[in-house]
LOKOLZA-545073 format. One record per residue (C-alpha): residue in one letter; x, y, z. Coordinates in steps of 0.001 Angstrom, whole numbers, m for minus. Layout:
BEGIN
{site A; {X; Y; Z}}
...
//
This chain:
BEGIN
{site M; {108601; 42939; 117089}}
{site P; {110357; 39784; 118347}}
{site H; {108171; 36761; 118849}}
{site S; {107685; 35226; 122282}}
{site I; {107948; 31533; 123041}}
{site S; {105393; 28956; 122014}}
{site S; {104250; 25890; 123888}}
{site S; {105753; 23601; 121247}}
{site H; {109302; 24202; 122464}}
{site F; {108502; 25163; 126060}}
{site R; {110770; 22441; 127456}}
{site E; {113162; 22028; 124544}}
{site A; {115774; 24580; 125631}}
{site P; {116366; 27198; 128318}}
{site Y; {114918; 30546; 127364}}
{site D; {115362; 34130; 128452}}
{site I; {112890; 35849; 130753}}
{site S; {111829; 39387; 129875}}
{site F; {110123; 41565; 132497}}
{site S; {108506; 44633; 130974}}
{site G; {108564; 48102; 132460}}
{site S; {105746; 48203; 135006}}
{site G; {106273; 50950; 137588}}
{site F; {104411; 50298; 140834}}
{site L; {102702; 47264; 139269}}
{site A; {105999; 45387; 139439}}
{site T; {104253; 43438; 142200}}
{site Y; {102543; 41590; 139325}}
{site Q; {105950; 40286; 138272}}
{site L; {106784; 39336; 141851}}
{site G; {103678; 37147; 141844}}
{site V; {104849; 35469; 138635}}
{site V; {108289; 34832; 140138}}
{site L; {106774; 33311; 143287}}
{site C; {104669; 30940; 141172}}
{site F; {107774; 29820; 139261}}
{site L; {109731; 29323; 142493}}
{site Q; {106979; 27152; 143951}}
{site Y; {106176; 25049; 140891}}
{site T; {108954; 25306; 138283}}
{site P; {112163; 26753; 139768}}
{site W; {114099; 25316; 136820}}
{site I; {112645; 28113; 134666}}
{site L; {114532; 30721; 136668}}
{site Q; {117612; 28605; 137341}}
{site S; {118193; 27688; 133697}}
{site A; {117393; 31089; 132165}}
{site P; {120492; 32306; 130272}}
{site H; {119390; 35931; 130592}}
{site V; {116885; 37776; 132757}}
{site L; {115864; 41110; 131240}}
{site A; {114166; 43499; 133607}}
{site A; {113137; 47036; 134247}}
{site I; {113211; 46605; 138085}}
{site Q; {111042; 45613; 141056}}
{site D; {111173; 45200; 144878}}
{site E; {109681; 46572; 148116}}
{site L; {107023; 48625; 146321}}
{site I; {104284; 48463; 148943}}
{site L; {106217; 50632; 151414}}
{site L; {106939; 53231; 148754}}
{site A; {103313; 53174; 147575}}
{site K; {102180; 53996; 151113}}
{site Q; {104595; 56922; 151284}}
{site V; {103507; 58147; 147849}}
{site M; {99822; 58011; 148765}}
{site A; {100491; 59913; 152010}}
{site A; {102022; 62855; 150137}}
{site P; {100029; 65528; 148251}}
{site L; {100477; 65128; 144467}}
{site G; {101784; 61593; 145075}}
{site P; {105070; 60772; 143291}}
{site L; {105219; 64307; 141874}}
{site N; {105671; 65722; 145371}}
{site P; {109273; 66986; 145706}}
{site S; {109686; 65148; 149011}}
{site V; {108891; 61756; 147451}}
{site N; {112240; 60942; 145914}}
{site V; {111611; 57641; 144147}}
{site F; {115151; 57646; 142779}}
{site K; {116831; 57944; 146201}}
{site W; {114454; 55365; 147636}}
{site L; {115366; 52846; 144948}}
{site E; {119074; 53508; 145437}}
{site R; {118709; 52949; 149181}}
{site V; {116804; 49686; 148669}}
{site L; {119346; 48323; 146184}}
{site C; {122335; 49199; 148356}}
{site K; {120628; 47620; 151358}}
{site H; {119505; 44322; 149833}}
{site L; {122001; 43506; 147084}}
{site P; {124969; 41442; 148315}}
{site S; {128470; 42815; 147908}}
{site D; {129195; 40256; 145173}}
{site A; {125962; 40901; 143250}}
{site H; {127960; 41615; 140091}}
{site R; {129232; 38022; 140048}}
{site F; {125686; 36666; 139803}}
{site A; {124377; 39429; 137532}}
{site S; {127120; 39541; 134891}}
{site G; {126071; 37674; 131774}}
{site R; {122602; 36849; 133159}}
{site L; {120875; 40064; 134190}}
{site G; {120140; 42372; 131273}}
{site V; {119086; 45904; 132235}}
{site A; {117323; 47854; 129486}}
{site V; {118298; 51533; 129154}}
{site T; {117935; 54354; 126640}}
{site R; {121075; 56287; 125748}}
{site L; {120160; 59925; 126161}}
{site S; {122418; 61308; 123441}}
{site D; {120825; 59395; 120546}}
{site G; {117840; 57494; 122030}}
{site K; {119330; 54083; 121247}}
{site H; {117974; 51062; 123135}}
{site L; {120760; 49194; 124930}}
{site I; {120931; 46265; 127334}}
{site M; {123638; 46267; 130004}}
{site S; {124729; 42813; 131086}}
{site E; {128362; 43130; 132181}}
{site F; {129156; 44510; 135627}}
{site Q; {132469; 44861; 137439}}
{site S; {131143; 45672; 140921}}
{site K; {127986; 45985; 142982}}
{site E; {128046; 49728; 142293}}
{site D; {127861; 48988; 138562}}
{site V; {124713; 46907; 139089}}
{site V; {123113; 49668; 141160}}
{site K; {124028; 52381; 138633}}
{site A; {122684; 50357; 135697}}
{site I; {119367; 49733; 137451}}
{site L; {119051; 53393; 138430}}
{site C; {119694; 54423; 134826}}
{site S; {116987; 52037; 133603}}
{site C; {114379; 53646; 135890}}
{site F; {115184; 57332; 135505}}
{site V; {112413; 59583; 134169}}
{site P; {113325; 63304; 134353}}
{site G; {110941; 65242; 136558}}
{site Y; {109532; 62035; 138026}}
{site C; {112825; 60775; 139487}}
{site G; {114876; 63965; 139488}}
{site F; {116291; 66561; 137127}}
{site L; {119754; 65426; 136037}}
{site P; {120106; 61959; 134440}}
{site P; {122458; 59408; 136024}}
{site A; {125566; 58204; 134237}}
{site F; {127120; 54776; 133770}}
{site N; {130796; 54768; 132778}}
{site G; {130517; 58448; 131879}}
{site V; {127507; 58024; 129563}}
{site H; {124051; 59352; 130512}}
{site Y; {121052; 57022; 130266}}
{site I; {117326; 57214; 131036}}
{site D; {114382; 54812; 131349}}
{site G; {114681; 51882; 128957}}
{site G; {110911; 51900; 128419}}
{site L; {111191; 54945; 126142}}
{site S; {112969; 52813; 123550}}
{site G; {111621; 49349; 124395}}
{site I; {108993; 48538; 127018}}
{site Q; {109580; 44793; 126630}}
{site P; {113355; 44116; 126473}}
{site F; {114619; 41478; 124033}}
{site L; {117939; 40018; 122997}}
{site S; {117497; 39817; 119234}}
{site E; {119722; 36809; 118743}}
{site L; {117656; 34750; 121213}}
{site S; {114268; 36363; 120665}}
{site S; {112576; 33083; 119701}}
{site H; {113338; 31712; 123191}}
{site T; {112082; 34573; 125327}}
{site L; {109347; 34291; 127947}}
{site T; {107666; 37695; 128169}}
{site I; {105929; 38941; 131320}}
{site C; {103864; 42138; 131412}}
{site P; {101252; 43528; 133867}}
{site F; {99294; 45047; 130959}}
{site S; {97104; 42853; 128761}}
{site G; {98423; 42313; 125270}}
{site E; {100590; 39759; 123451}}
{site A; {102994; 38865; 126276}}
{site D; {103195; 35197; 127287}}
{site I; {102098; 36019; 130833}}
{site C; {99764; 38994; 131137}}
{site P; {96191; 39768; 132259}}
{site A; {93562; 38101; 130075}}
{site D; {91203; 40849; 128897}}
{site P; {88463; 40465; 126261}}
{site P; {89381; 41434; 122677}}
{site C; {89147; 45141; 121919}}
{site M; {88826; 47225; 118783}}
{site M; {92230; 48883; 118973}}
{site D; {95721; 48108; 120262}}
{site L; {98579; 50357; 121316}}
{site V; {101743; 49444; 119436}}
{site T; {104542; 50504; 121781}}
{site P; {108280; 49940; 121270}}
{site G; {108787; 46224; 121865}}
{site A; {105243; 45391; 122983}}
{site L; {101606; 45449; 121943}}
{site I; {99094; 46568; 124601}}
{site K; {95312; 46415; 124365}}
{site L; {93618; 49804; 124381}}
{site N; {90812; 49213; 126881}}
{site M; {89572; 50638; 130170}}
{site A; {91231; 47944; 132301}}
{site N; {94660; 48702; 130852}}
{site T; {94041; 52418; 131277}}
{site F; {93544; 51929; 135011}}
{site R; {96602; 49660; 135157}}
{site I; {98785; 52297; 133502}}
{site I; {97488; 54951; 135908}}
{site N; {98257; 52735; 138911}}
{site A; {101684; 51912; 137508}}
{site L; {102616; 55599; 137306}}
{site Y; {100479; 57049; 140091}}
{site P; {99032; 54431; 142488}}
{site V; {95445; 55428; 143239}}
{site T; {94884; 52790; 145929}}
{site L; {97189; 50490; 147836}}
{site E; {94834; 47596; 147096}}
{site A; {95511; 47900; 143352}}
{site V; {99241; 47460; 143933}}
{site E; {98693; 44500; 146263}}
{site Q; {96104; 42834; 144014}}
{site A; {98527; 42927; 141098}}
{site Y; {100640; 40436; 143048}}
{site S; {97790; 37908; 143234}}
{site F; {96922; 38455; 139568}}
{site G; {100532; 37782; 138568}}
{site Y; {100547; 34539; 140533}}
{site K; {97259; 33367; 138987}}
{site D; {98249; 34315; 135432}}
{site A; {101551; 32459; 135808}}
{site T; {99667; 29406; 137089}}
{site N; {97337; 29527; 134082}}
{site F; {100340; 29807; 131764}}
{site L; {101980; 26717; 133263}}
{site Q; {98723; 24757; 133038}}
{site S; {98233; 25749; 129406}}
{site N; {101721; 24386; 128673}}
{site D; {100932; 21049; 130376}}
{site V; {103252; 21619; 133324}}
{site A; {102311; 19512; 136351}}
{site L; {101602; 21914; 139220}}
{site A; {103157; 19978; 142103}}
{site K; {104676; 22275; 144695}}
{site I; {108368; 21787; 145304}}
{site G; {109570; 21906; 148911}}
{site V; {111583; 25099; 148630}}
{site S; {111237; 27794; 151255}}
{site V; {109820; 30958; 149750}}
{site S; {111665; 33066; 152293}}
{site H; {114911; 31396; 151243}}
{site W; {114469; 32605; 147658}}
{site F; {113550; 36128; 148737}}
{site S; {116407; 36579; 151212}}
{site N; {119066; 34217; 149777}}
{site G; {119292; 32620; 153196}}
{site N; {120797; 35692; 154837}}
{site S; {118014; 36793; 157165}}
{site T; {115548; 33908; 157146}}
{site N; {114144; 32690; 160413}}
{site P; {114861; 28904; 160548}}
{site K; {111560; 28195; 162278}}
{site T; {109673; 30157; 159644}}
{site S; {111447; 28250; 156861}}
{site K; {110569; 24892; 158384}}
{site V; {106926; 25841; 158736}}
{site E; {106780; 26986; 155105}}
{site E; {108471; 23809; 153887}}
{site Q; {106043; 21660; 155886}}
{site K; {103118; 23546; 154339}}
{site M; {104464; 23047; 150826}}
{site N; {105379; 19400; 151327}}
{site G; {101996; 18794; 152940}}
{site G; {100288; 19900; 149766}}
{site E; {98373; 22757; 151352}}
{site Q; {97054; 25291; 148899}}
{site T; {98440; 28657; 149932}}
{site D; {96808; 31866; 148830}}
{site P; {99502; 33915; 147065}}
{site K; {98308; 37077; 148778}}
{site T; {98612; 35314; 152150}}
{site V; {102176; 34295; 151324}}
{site F; {102899; 37872; 150300}}
{site E; {101482; 39224; 153574}}
{site E; {103468; 36661; 155600}}
{site H; {106656; 37587; 153780}}
{site R; {106030; 41291; 154341}}
{site S; {105395; 40676; 158045}}
{site M; {108564; 38584; 158268}}
{site Q; {110628; 41319; 156607}}
{site M; {109115; 43967; 158879}}
{site F; {109992; 41861; 161929}}
{site S; {113482; 41178; 160587}}
{site S; {114151; 44831; 159838}}
{site T; {112866; 45773; 163299}}
{site V; {115313; 43402; 164949}}
{site Q; {118291; 44341; 162807}}
{site E; {117624; 48075; 162594}}
{site P; {115915; 49266; 165783}}
{site R; {116576; 52883; 164906}}
{site E; {114917; 54353; 161851}}
{site D; {116653; 57031; 159824}}
{site P; {115469; 60206; 161633}}
{site L; {115665; 62372; 158499}}
{site H; {113595; 59895; 156471}}
{site H; {111126; 59579; 159352}}
{site F; {110871; 63378; 159608}}
{site Y; {110060; 63761; 155897}}
{site L; {107527; 60936; 156074}}
{site M; {105757; 62501; 159049}}
{site K; {105611; 65870; 157307}}
{site N; {104041; 64209; 154266}}
{site V; {101407; 62476; 156399}}
{site L; {100580; 65638; 158333}}
{site M; {100349; 67698; 155173}}
{site G; {98098; 65125; 153543}}
{site N; {95872; 65022; 156637}}
{site V; {95533; 68819; 156677}}
{site T; {94515; 68816; 153014}}
{site T; {92006; 66027; 153628}}
{site Y; {90567; 67804; 156668}}
{site L; {90064; 71047; 154752}}
{site S; {88315; 69171; 151950}}
{site M; {85707; 67906; 154436}}
{site L; {84551; 71369; 155559}}
{site G; {82322; 72142; 152594}}
{site L; {82534; 73240; 148986}}
{site P; {83921; 76802; 149513}}
{site V; {86655; 75616; 151871}}
{site R; {87364; 72672; 149575}}
{site I; {87840; 74989; 146592}}
{site F; {90015; 77289; 148688}}
{site S; {92166; 74355; 149850}}
{site H; {92704; 73202; 146267}}
{site L; {93673; 76732; 145220}}
{site L; {96205; 76917; 148040}}
{site L; {97645; 73454; 147353}}
{site P; {100130; 74506; 144609}}
{site L; {101372; 77384; 146778}}
{site V; {101746; 75171; 149849}}
{site V; {103545; 72430; 147928}}
{site S; {105878; 74964; 146274}}
{site F; {106743; 76565; 149616}}
{site Y; {107185; 73128; 151151}}
{site A; {109529; 72047; 148346}}
{site V; {111655; 75204; 148618}}
{site L; {111809; 74905; 152392}}
{site Q; {113000; 71306; 152468}}
{site S; {115265; 71240; 149411}}
{site R; {117232; 74490; 149585}}
{site Q; {120511; 72714; 148947}}
{site G; {119046; 70849; 145998}}
{site L; {117799; 74087; 144463}}
{site K; {121195; 75738; 144918}}
{site K; {122839; 72820; 143161}}
{site L; {120214; 72914; 140413}}
{site L; {120812; 76632; 139775}}
{site K; {124517; 75944; 139329}}
{site E; {123748; 73239; 136774}}
{site V; {121058; 75059; 134780}}
{site P; {122881; 74791; 131400}}
{site E; {123403; 71040; 131783}}
{site F; {119830; 70664; 133009}}
{site L; {118443; 72454; 129931}}
{site V; {120556; 70411; 127509}}
{site W; {119637; 67016; 128944}}
{site N; {115952; 67876; 129260}}
{site W; {115930; 69063; 125645}}
{site Y; {117154; 65598; 124665}}
{site F; {114569; 63977; 126928}}
{site M; {111660; 66003; 125536}}
{site G; {112727; 65046; 122032}}
{site H; {112815; 61339; 122914}}
{site C; {109404; 61590; 124624}}
{site G; {107914; 63302; 121572}}
{site L; {109275; 60605; 119260}}
{site F; {108089; 57904; 121678}}
{site F; {104451; 59054; 121651}}
{site L; {104504; 59910; 117944}}
{site N; {105802; 56427; 117164}}
{site I; {103016; 54867; 119259}}
{site V; {100329; 56881; 117455}}
{site I; {101694; 56144; 113959}}
{site C; {102254; 52419; 114571}}
{site S; {98846; 52019; 116236}}
{site L; {97068; 53735; 113336}}
{site K; {98967; 51582; 110833}}
{site K; {97821; 48446; 112635}}
{site V; {94195; 49644; 112656}}
{site I; {94323; 50367; 108915}}
{site K; {95998; 47031; 108205}}
{site D; {93430; 45085; 110246}}
//
């Protein structure tokens, strides 16, 4: 496992930044980034490579997921299409110019399970495709894996949760929302056993168990939002432990988030005055202000919401409310409602995705082949974790 940076050469040379796979807890990494932008923007500006597994606009998706029965496993909650829509909406047309050579996207090649990092892009579409490949989990994000330049890839976490460039591994700042050996991660008490995953070591404790559950299947919206504040605080502690003076730099937070494209000038001036005035801003408050600003901006720019997306969202909310209402009528009705839930969800999925099912039936052979590969990689992934974890326990 590559070693992360040490405080002895924290300022000696620019180092890569590695964001681990984190699912819905990517808000933790957003908190870390905000802390760097406010106190040490040179860390992000001078980083030769930024290795990531992807994060942005997760609160809105978490709300939609929680409104739907079975959460992200509901057929109407298409995480993959949502991510594609977000990337196409927010990435500039020349995103490939900024990403090439700096952004490294970790993927797993489906044919042989090899861990690869994509860092060269010819167009914005290449950046979007690479990111979609790095996040694809069959069944969770769809059935057929996406392709980049004719080659099929899946989630990079199956072959390396914490991406590294081996030739520069000694100068890599690692960031992970799960407690373990990353440079910036939650500080949990020592535990008896660790999980040795590909590229990272994670503590096997109850706190991490809940974090993993929230990363895959957000139980509460508060857990996703709190991860943002925890990321900010952990990044602050990391900078303090490396003797970095925490003096806020007068840079508008909204400028960094929107690249100056949709920032309200009055809002930027107010933020800069707050920072230059030395006021201590609660990271969660900044997050809420930024979310409110983006909601206002999107309302002004896009007064009409996608009717199809709105229709699906309303159906999810109504269906979730019906299920909740039935569960309040007593134990017999509650049991009956749970027994009917699989049937209702199945009928609902068939009703709303007839075209998708027709397409899937036409591609059954390809579907079976790719999922055979995926099941094999998943089996090796979990077997490798068990074997490596047991070896570490025996060695210790």
